[in-house]
N, C-alpha and C positions, 0 to 999 in steps of 0.2 A: 412881276412873280421871279423868285429868285431863288438860284438852286443852292440848295444845301450837301454836306456831306456826312453827314448824320442818319446813318442806312437804317438806326435803331425806333425815327419816329413810325408810327403807326402799326407795331408791333407789338404784339400783348403775346407775354407767356404766363402760365399760371403749374400749378400742379395740381393735377386730379386722381381723386379715386374712384379708383371702380368696384363698385360689389353685387358679387349674388344678392341680386332682388328672392331668390327662390330659398336660399337660405338666412337671410334675414327672416322672411316668414316660420322657416323652418324653427327658426331659433326664438324668436317670437311666442310660438306655441308649444316650444317645450322639447319637441323633436330633437334639434342637436344645440349645443353648447354654443355661449359667441366666440369663442374662441375659434373654433371650427368655420365663422361663417368667411369664403372664400373671397377676397380682394387684392387689388392689384394698387399701390402709389405710382402714377407715372410724374417724373419731375419736367420742368420745362417744355412741355405741351404747347405748342403755338395754333392760338384761339383766330380758327379764320371769325371772323367777327360782322361779316356778311354772309353766314351761316343759317339753317332754318334746321338745318338736322345734324345729327353726329353718328358713324360707323366706328366701331370698334371692333370690326367681326377679326382681324387678325388679334388682337390684343384676348381679348374672348377665348380665341382655338387656344392659345400656345397655354393660358394660365387657368382654365377650364370653369370659364365662368360666362354661362349661357346665356345666351343673349335674348 
């Protein structure tokens, strides 16, 4: 086994878009326009490759995205 100085090994970053599903449903039924659907795009999100769930409460609270 050998040591490496590359600290990016195993590090996965992605762009993530969080969308309010209630808004999507309302738009699909014609209650609001597609431009009124609330969403936020987060850049450089670190992915936990061992995770089985995802919690975005702080993101949802700050941007009026219901959980």
